[in-house]
C-alpha positions as CSV (number, residue, x, y, z in Angstrom):
1,M,-203.8,146.8,186.8
2,K,-201.9,145.8,183.6
3,P,-203.1,142.8,181.6
4,L,-201.4,139.5,182.4
5,Q,-199.9,139.3,178.9
6,S,-198.2,142.7,179.4
7,R,-196.8,141.7,182.8
8,E,-195.5,138.4,181.4
9,K,-193.7,140.3,178.7
10,K,-191.7,142.2,181.3
11,R,-190.7,138.9,182.9
12,E,-189.0,137.8,179.7
13,K,-185.3,138.0,179.5
14,Q,-182.8,137.9,176.7
15,V,-180.6,134.9,176.4
16,G,-177.3,134.7,174.6
17,D,-178.8,133.6,171.3
18,G,-181.3,136.5,171.3
19,E,-184.4,134.4,172.0
20,S,-186.8,135.5,174.8
21,E,-187.6,133.0,177.4
22,P,-190.1,133.6,180.3
23,F,-188.8,133.5,183.8
24,T,-190.3,130.7,185.8
25,I,-189.6,129.3,189.3
26,K,-189.1,125.9,187.7
27,R,-186.3,127.2,185.3
28,A,-184.7,129.1,188.2
29,K,-184.6,126.0,190.4
30,K,-183.2,123.9,187.5
31,L,-180.4,126.5,187.1
32,A,-179.7,126.6,190.8
33,I,-179.4,122.8,190.9
34,S,-177.3,122.6,187.8
35,I,-174.7,125.0,189.3
36,G,-174.6,123.2,192.7
37,I,-176.8,125.5,194.8
38,P,-178.9,123.5,197.3
39,I,-182.6,124.2,197.1
40,S,-182.6,125.4,200.7
41,E,-180.2,128.1,199.7
42,F,-182.1,128.8,196.5
43,W,-185.2,129.9,198.4
44,E,-183.1,132.5,200.3
45,M,-181.6,134.0,197.2
46,T,-182.8,136.9,195.1
47,P,-183.0,136.5,191.3
48,A,-180.0,138.9,191.1
49,E,-178.0,136.7,193.4
50,L,-178.9,133.6,191.4
51,N,-177.9,135.3,188.2
52,L,-174.6,136.4,189.7
53,S,-173.9,132.8,190.9
54,A,-174.6,131.5,187.4
55,E,-172.3,134.0,185.9
56,I,-169.5,133.1,188.3
57,Y,-170.1,129.4,187.7
58,M,-169.9,129.9,183.9
59,E,-166.7,132.0,184.2
60,K,-165.0,129.3,186.3
61,K,-166.1,126.6,183.9
62,K,-164.7,128.6,180.9
63,N,-161.4,129.3,182.7
64,K,-161.0,125.6,183.6
65,K,-161.7,124.6,180.0
66,N,-159.1,127.1,178.8
67,R,-156.4,125.7,181.1
68,T,-156.8,122.2,179.8
């Protein structure tokens, strides 16, 4: 089994500004809530589905801003 530190490194993801932030359930729930996903639906989603939902939300927000 790999050391905990090594496994946690794999869970890190790159964010837009190049900083690495660890994936946590708390951060994922905050994201879901901030984009309007009910917690009951959050628990049924995969991380990939949450990520896609966040991308779509940001695209819609950007498009709406560009129209005004």
